[in-house]
Steps between C-alpha positions, in 0.01 A plus 500: 500500500725472192555163342870395500739266330838409657826530311514120482152494335610772258820310408291189430262703279798638312668156470181345370438785248155567650294760320498799741609862505775621735502876579765690691371825663837627616666810349703475188835547676407209732407282203826583323699387806332160531192344349339165450361559154169668590342773300584837654199717592612727791249533782440872415382396154307185592153654486577686175630185338239252645409407140837330466404246775340179382154424636470141371808341644687497832704817562783504754602847612819567694714779647802501730339355815129447413357822650469712180375207298231426760389866489484482117280187515262650751463814293457302169240272655306793648514729197504254210344184638798267448460153659808328355785692676753336730769661713849350507546440867825669616560655158831491316679494842353159563583391142869590563508335843332177405536450116779702339768649720704607191261802481558792727330827562 
């Protein structure tokens, strides 16, 4: 089971300038359409670029709906032993619906 944060928890973390890493595993064209400021590492590259992911702070990973980011987390935990990864529940779709409806996909 993948650990999760809600969009409201993420917004609070951003508002409070918490020390964490935000990673977006969508494709570049999706990121260019709408993003919430995460570091872009597309799902297809996530295992190759695992060294870019912090191990000593909370890392929130997101995609469009939460499915790709959950898959990325499971793979990273299994292959690289990460224990600090959290999936953004509902992904950027939930962010748009609940936090910032000025973004659109």
